[in-house]
C-alpha positions, 0 to 999 in steps of 0.5 A, spaced: 167 813 889 172 811 890 176 816 888 171 821 891 173 819 897 181 818 896 181 824 894 175 829 896 176 835 894 178 833 887 182 829 881 181 823 877 178 817 877 177 812 871 173 805 871 168 802 868 160 805 869 155 801 873 149 803 867 153 800 862 160 797 863 164 802 859 170 804 861 171 812 862 176 817 865 172 822 870 175 829 872 171 832 879 171 837 882 167 839 888 164 847 889 167 851 894 162 851 901 158 846 897 157 838 897 156 839 891 161 836 885 162 838 877 163 831 874 166 830 867 167 824 864 170 821 857 170 814 855 176 811 853 176 810 848 174 816 845 180 819 848 184 815 844 180 816 838 182 824 839 190 823 840 190 817 834 187 822 830 192 827 833 198 823 832 196 822 825 198 828 821 204 826 826 206 820 823 205 821 816 211 826 816 215 823 822 215 816 821 219 816 814 222 821 816 225 816 823 225 809 818 231 814 813 233 816 820 233 809 821 237 806 814 241 812 814 244 810 820 245 802 819 248 805 811 254 808 816 256 803 821 256 798 813 261 804 810 264 804 816 266 796 817 267 797 809 272 804 810 275 800 816 276 793 812 279 797 807 283 800 811 286 794 813 287 791 807 291 798 805 295 796 811 297 790 810 297 791 801 302 797 804 307 791 808 307 787 803 308 791 797 314 794 803 316 787 805 317 786 796 320 792 795 326 792 800 327 784 797 327 787 790 333 792 792 336 787 795 336 782 789 337 789 785 344 790 789 346 783 788 346 783 781 350 788 781 355 786 786 355 779 781 357 784 775 362 787 778 365 781 780 364 777 776 368 781 771 374 782 775 375 774 775 375 774 768 380 777 767 384 773 772 383 766 768 388 767 763 393 769 768 392 765 773 392 760 767 399 761 765 402 762 772 400 756 775 400 752 769 408 755 769 410 753 776 408 746 776 411 745 768 418 748 773 417 745 779 417 738 774 423 740 771 427 742 777 426 735 780 427 737 787 435 738 785 434 745 789 429 744 796 429 752 797 427 753 790 422 748 790 419 750 796 418 757 793 415 755 788 410 750 792 408 756 795 407 760 789 402 755 786 399 754 793 398 761 793 395 761 785 390 755 786 387 759 792 387 764 788 383 761 782 378 758 788 376 764 789 375 767 781 371 760 782 367 763 788 366 770 785 364 767 778 358 763 782 357 769 785 356 772 780 352 766 776 358 765 771 361 759 772 359 753 768 355 749 769 354 741 766 348 740 769 345 733 770 339 730 772 340 729 780 339 724 786 340 728 792 338 724 797 343 719 794 349 725 793 348 727 800 349 720 802 355 718 797 359 726 801 356 724 808 363 721 810 366 727 807 362 732 811 364 727 817 371 728 816 371 736 813 367 738 820 370 734 825 368 729 831 366 736 836 360 735 832 354 731 830 352 730 822 345 727 821 341 727 815 334 726 814 332 725 807 325 725 805 322 719 801 320 719 794 324 725 794 323 728 785 329 729 781 334 737 781 337 739 773 343 741 778 352 741 777 352 735 782 359 739 783 357 746 785 352 742 790 357 739 793 361 745 795 355 748 796 354 744 802 360 744 804 361 751 805 355 750 809 358 745 814 365 749 815 361 755 816 356 751 821 363 749 825 366 755 826 359 758 829 359 752 833 366 752 838 363 748 842 361 742 839 354 742 837 349 739 831 349 739 824 343 736 820 343 735 812 335 735 810 332 735 804 324 734 802 319 736 796 316 743 796 311 748 793 313 755 793 305 758 792 305 764 788 304 768 796 311 767 797 314 768 790 311 775 791 315 776 798 321 775 795 321 780 789 325 776 785 324 773 779 322 765 781 317 762 779 312 758 783 312 751 783 315 744 785 322 745 788 327 740 791 328 743 798 336 742 801 336 745 808 343 745 812 341 747 819 346 747 826 344 748 833 351 754 833 351 761 834 345 764 830 347 771 826 343 779 827 338 781 822 344 785 820 348 780 819 343 775 816 343 781 811 349 781 809 350 774 808 350 773 802 355 779 799 362 777 796 367 778 802 362 779 806 365 775 813 364 776 821 369 771 821 377 774 824 382 777 818 384 772 814 380 766 816 375 767 812 375 770 804 366 771 805 366 768 799 363 761 801 354 764 802 355 768 795 358 762 792 352 758 795 348 763 793 350 764 786 349 757 784 342 756 787 341 762 783 344 760 776 339 753 778 333 758 777 332 756 784 332 760 791 336 761 797 334 763 803 336 763 811 332 762 818 337 766 823 336 768 830 341 770 835 344 763 840 338 760 835 342 756 830 341 757 823 337 754 818 340 755 810 334 752 805 335 752 798 330 751 793 331 747 786 326 746 781 323 740 780 327 736 774 321 734 769 323 730 764 329 725 767 330 724 761 333 730 759 339 730 762 345 725 763 344 722 770 349 723 775 353 718 778 356 717 783 365 718 781 370 712 781 375 713 785 380 715 780 386 711 776 393 712 777 396 716 772 401 711 767 405 717 766 405 715 759 408 718 752 403 721 747 403 720 739 397 724 737 397 732 733 393 737 736 391 743 734 392 749 740 387 754 737 389 761 743 391 768 742 393 769 749 401 768 749 403 766 756 397 760 755 399 759 748 406 758 750 405 753 757 400 749 754 403 747 748 410 746 753 405 740 758 403 738 752 410 737 748 413 733 755 408 728 755 409 727 747 403 730 744 405 734 738 402 740 738 400 747 733 398 754 735 393 758 731 392 765 735 385 766 730 380 762 728 381 764 721 390 762 721 387 755 725 383 753 718 388 754 715 392 751 718 388 745 718 387 744 711 394 743 710 395 739 716 391 733 714 393 727 720 390 733 726 387 729 731 384 734 737 382 741 736 383 745 743 380 751 742 378 757 747 372 760 746 373 768 746 378 769 741 379 775 735 379 777 728 371 776 728 369 768 729 369 765 737 371 758 738 365 755 737 362 758 730 371 755 728 368 748 731 362 748 727 367 750 720 371 744 722 366 739 723 365 739 715 372 738 713 373 734 719 366 730 721 370 725 726 375 732 730 374 731 737 373 738 740 376 740 747 373 748 749 377 752 753 373 758 757 373 762 764 366 766 762 360 763 762 356 768 757 359 765 751 357 761 745 357 754 747 354 755 754 347 759 756 344 761 762 351 757 766 349 752 763 354 747 758 350 746 751 350 738 750 355 734 747 361 739 748 367 738 753 370 743 757 376 745 760 375 751 765 381 756 765 384 756 770 386 749 770 393 746 772 397 741 768 394 735 771 386 737 768 390 739 763 394 733 760 388 727 763 383 732 759 385 732 752 387 725 754 379 722 756 376 727 749 382 723 746 381 716 748 372 718 747 370 719 755 366 723 758 370 727 763 
């Protein structure tokens, strides 16, 4: 009745009946001109049942379709996330691959340049040996008699020694410099040479050492490590014209597989001994940093640097089965880190000890007889004269076959001094093996400027081998010969 009162002409009304208390929905309309209403009513439950009957047919087909669409949406979302993740991984892998390829290309370029420079360097060894040796003999014989000639000869000697230094740096870069590997306590080596570093770089630069406790040992050539640190110290000094701070740091390090892969080299993951030389200097641009290890590359004025200092460091570290990395930015200084493999068996190599002060030469005359085996005529003439002047008797053979024949006829030979590379099909090592059958007690001294031969493997000198590296000075020659004859390891 409330609904009719509000809308008397017609409408809908709902509510519970006063008769049976059942909810109904009723439609009503007043007949025109009459006070009579037409009313039609249905229970709410009957309407709901009719709606459910009509909707059930739709639900049978619509609900699975809806669920399928919902599942498809979820699957699409998951696939989208997977594709996005895969794309991100692909992008990262592409960057890693490009980085590795660039590193590999750089390593291959350095290897090719190393082979070229190494080949050139070897051609100079015999020439420089003859030049340096004969100039020193001439100076000794001149004995100050003609000052002008003496100055000229001294200038030739100094220039030849500088050339010899360049050759050794080229050999170091090309990983063809003979290494006398020893078990080295790098902390002690750095401490021993700190005073030398101070004197070398001057008072304007403060030198600090940060040495890790419990540092592992490494199997390296201590002399070459000293040269590497000195080269880096000199470079650091030149990068700090107004002064600054040089830091030499050591630590134990672990290079994981991810780091190794980024280098693009044959470096192996594992434990390493790290030596870092850092400065507060001008730093390097990325372009300079990428070329820093190339031989003869330098940013210094003409005549100031040879461009071989960092090349030597690079070659030495690589020959030691290690890794070297430069960190530098313009205005932020430079840090160069050298990584050397940890030595597991410290007894595998002789232990390095700090060198003692050299004894003052006594100028003694000697009497021993030496068999020299050398195919280069200029070198052999020089060696014969240099050794003869201090009293040695020297027999010469140009080939291994000639040497064996001479030795069989000359039983009083006291030392075999042979080049490693010889003509005639038998090298110096093979000659020494044959000589040992005839004279097991005969000491042998080898001479060479080439590392890829019978007594040096992977750049490292075979155990128990005495070697004189070309080019050598007269002092080095006579000192080495004397030490070998006296049974001293020099």
